[in-house]
N, C-alpha and C positions, 0 to 999 in steps of 0.2 A: 180102624186103621191097622194096616199090617206092615207098613214100612214108613221110614222117615228119611227125609233129605236134609242135608246140611250144606252150608257154603264151604267150599274148599278154599282155604287161604293159601295160595301158591307162592312159593319163595324161589327166587333165583339166587343162588349162593345163600347169603344171609339177609337178603332184601325182600320184603313183601312186595309183590307186584300187584298193585291194585288197579292197574290199567292194562292195556294191550289185549283186552278181552278176557283177562284172567280172573276178574272179580266182578260180580259174584259168580262163582262157578258152582252151581248147585249140583250135588251128586247124592244119589240114594245109596246109603251104606248101612243103615240099621233096619233089620227086618225080622219078622217072625219066621222061624225055621219052617219050611214047607209051604210058605205063602208067597215066595218070590224065587226067582232064579236069574242068573246072569245070562245075557244073550250070547250067542256063539260068534259074534262079530270079533274079528281079529283086532281091528282098530276101534278103540273106545267102546269096549263092551259096556252094556248098560244093564241095570237091574230091571227085570220085568216083573211087575206086581199085579195082583188080581183085584185090588181095591184101591181106595183113596190113599194118598201119600201125605203124611203130615210133615211139618217143617220144624227142625230143631234150631234153637237160637245160637248155640255155640258152634264156632267154625271148626273144621277139620284142618289142622296144620299139615301142609303138604310141601316137603322139601324135596322137590323133584329133580332139580339140577344143581349139582355141586360145582360144576366147572363148564367152561365153553366146550371142552371136548365131550363131556357127558351130553350136553345139549345137542351137539352136532351128530354124535352117534345115534341118539334117539331120533333126531330129525331124519337121518338117512333111513333108519329102520321103518319109520312111519311112511316116508316117501316111497320106499320100495313096496311095502305092503299095500298102500293105497293105489299105487300104479297097477299092481297085479289085480286088485279088486276092480278098478276101472276098466282094465283090459278085458277081464272076464265079462263085464257088462257091455262090451263092444264099443267103448269110448275111444275115439281117435284123438291124436295129438300131433302137433307140428312144432317146429322150433319157435314159431311165432306164438303159439299157445303157451309154451313154457315161459317165454319172456313176458308176455302180456299178463298172465296170471301171477307171476312173481312180482311184477311192478304193482299190480293192484293189491296183492297181499301186503306189500310194504306200506302202501298208501293207507290201506284199511287199518293195519295194526298200529302204525306210528301216528297217523293223524286222526282218523275217524274214531279209533278206540283209545285215543289219547296216550299212546305209549310214550310220547315225549315227556309227559309228566313224571315218568319213572326214571328220568335222567339217562345216564349211560346204559344202565341195565335195560331200559325200555328200547333204546336204539339197538342194542345188541340182540334183544329178543325179536324185534321187528325185522331186522336184516336176516337173522337166522331163520325166521319164519318164511321170509321171501325166498331164501335159498332152498329151504325144504320144499316149497311149492315148485320152484324151478326144477329141482331134482325129480319130483313126482312126475311132472309132465315130460321131462327128458327121458326118464326110464320108461314111461308109457309109450313114448314115440319109438323107443328102441324095441319094446315088445311088439308094437304094431308092425314095424319094419321086418323084424325077425319072423313074424307069422306070415307076412306076405311073401317073403323069400322062400319059405318052406312049402308054399302051396304050388 
């Protein structure tokens, strides 16, 4: 084994979020020097390893969002960069795409991934996730329209 993964225990403010698709969040973070490297992906880069990956039992505590403002700033950053990535791949978007994907993201995070079990934080995360998805497709639509106008 040249690398190990551990569950990332994500917190919103001071609350552990064990639903919303945030747990278990396996990430590879321990590795032998020279046996692995991070991908060049702008969004959610990952550790690329050459052999089998072991699992560590202790979780990695991740205090990623300290406030709603922090969450929304990060959501916009992700939305913008994901939209640019999708645009480069030739993906098209409409206003309907933005709304339908956002509604599905809310349904998925809050109901299917049991976000409601995390109380108010689960609701805030689910709605913020949906807003981020809406922004992604709204920005993608703008990039598509800007490209068409310049041709």
